[in-house]
C-alpha positions, 0 to 999 in steps of 0.5 A: 142429585142435590143437597140442602142445608149441608153442614158448613165446614170451611172456616171462612166460607161454606162448603165445597161438597162432593159425593162418593158412592160405595158398594159392599163386597162379599167380605162386608167391606165398602169399595169406592165406585164413583165420585161426583164433581165438587160444587164450590162454596155452597151448602145447597149443591146441585150436581150435574147428571152422571152415569154409573154402571149398575154392575159397578154400583151393586153387581147388578142387584138393585136391592144390594146396599149402596152407601153414599157419603158426602164430603167437603173438598180440601186441596190437601186431600184431607176432605172433611166428612159431612155425612152419609146414608145407605140405600139401594138402586131400587130406592133411588129409582123411586125418584122420577119425573117430578117426584124426588126422594130425600135422605138425611145425611148423617154424621154418626159422631154428631148423632151420638153426641147430640140428642137433638141432632137431626142430620147434617143436611139432606141429599135429594135424588131428583131423578134416577133411572136404569137404562140398558146400554146395548152392545153391537152384539146385542143389536146383531143377536136382536135381529139387526141386518147389516145392509152391505153395498159395494162401490167400485172405482172404474176410472182410467187412472186404474190402468187398462185391465188387460195390462198386468200393471193395472189395479183391475188386472185379472190374472188367471194365476192370482188376484188384484188389490180390488179383489183382495179388498172385496174378499177380506171385508165382504167375507166378514160382513156377509155373515151379518146379512141373512139373505146375502144379496148385495148391491154392487155398483161401479162409477167412473166408466163409460157404458155400452151401448151409448158410452155415456159416463156413469157414476152409479151403475149396477156392475151386473148391468141390471139396474132394477136388480143390482144384487149379487149373491154373496161375495162370490156373486160380487166377484163374478159380476165384477169379472164379467163387466170388465171387458164390456166397459171403458174406464174413464172418469172423473172420480165422483163419490157423491152419487153412490153415497147418495144412492145408499143414503136414499135407502138408509133414509127409508130405514129411519122410520124403524121403531127398533134396530132393524137395518143398518147400511154399510157402503164399501168404496174401493178406489185408487184415486183422488176424489173429484167432487170433494164438496159434493162428497163432503155434503153427502157424508154430512147428510149420511151421518144422520142416517143408519149408515157407515162408509168404508173406503179402501184405497188401492194403489199408491196414490195420494189419499190425503182427501180420504183421510180428511173424510175420516173424522177421527181427528176432527169433525167433518164439515160440509162446504156450507159449514154444516157439521157431521152429527157423528163420524161414519167414515173409515179409511184404510190404505191397502198398501199398508196390508199388502204383505199381511194376512187378509184378517189384518186388513178386515180387522182394520177396516171394520174397527170402528163399525161396531161403535158406529152402529151402537152410537146411531141406535143409542142416539135414536133410542132404538132397542134391538128388534128382539130385545127380550132375546138379548 
């Protein structure tokens, strides 16, 4: 929006114009819903583009009256009235591309006093459009599939699984922290995937028959089809593989991040929000390949992908918190910035005595917004937008 030849209100200057938008209530009274920035010392202001929720502006009715008022800003709050006009969202949206719409900014008192009065300036709508702001639920109901992959840490720091002190200990009478984390998160995420077939990968272990260390192996020992059926299938494969591997190290994250990123990269060709990839990493230790992991996360931030890390045990998880970019923008070792925050880290020890739902809520807290941000930034609507 812009103004042209607005009335001069300041004695020793020009004007400091701003606009206010009002919607009409059921009782006919006008209610303020938006105020623009103030443009200093000008009679020909150009305001920065801004967004107003359509529901706030006119209750979603594009033919409902809207009043736009122009003032000259004063520090004491006694802003001087310049003029006003009424319109509708439908009329505003006639402004697009290189076609603008102009309105006379009218001061009714001046209009009554002067027969020759034309206006107190002109307000110009340079461009206006209504866009749908989709929610996470819109994308899910529209057919988006959350592609869930699990990465499990089998490094030696977890302890021998035959020892009751091990984080991987399978107790016939109970569970362990890895299983609790899998159940809590997996049971929720699996409901957003129609086929419920999830790749489950391990890292940091020596594998038979040659006992080479692998940081990206299928825990069902089927590299061509690492899929497990539901959370139950993941847990069954997890329990079956434990007696057949040797815990080793180091704790490298980048291979499985890059593994999932390869599939997420293929989904960037989609013309609607069809797939979004989630990697759940459950780990007990300090990351050994931090530079490679930072680089992998930065590259993955450009893709339809999120990474959830659950830290089990009592290790120092400061490196995990560093990857979780809530307080700062994550950079790779080369200085490249992540395009968005895609990592959520949660230490399991804070939820040991809490209901499973509490852990799941904390783990998945940022995921809906991460999904929305990716699809919104890439202008991808739900696959079945008409059903939303």
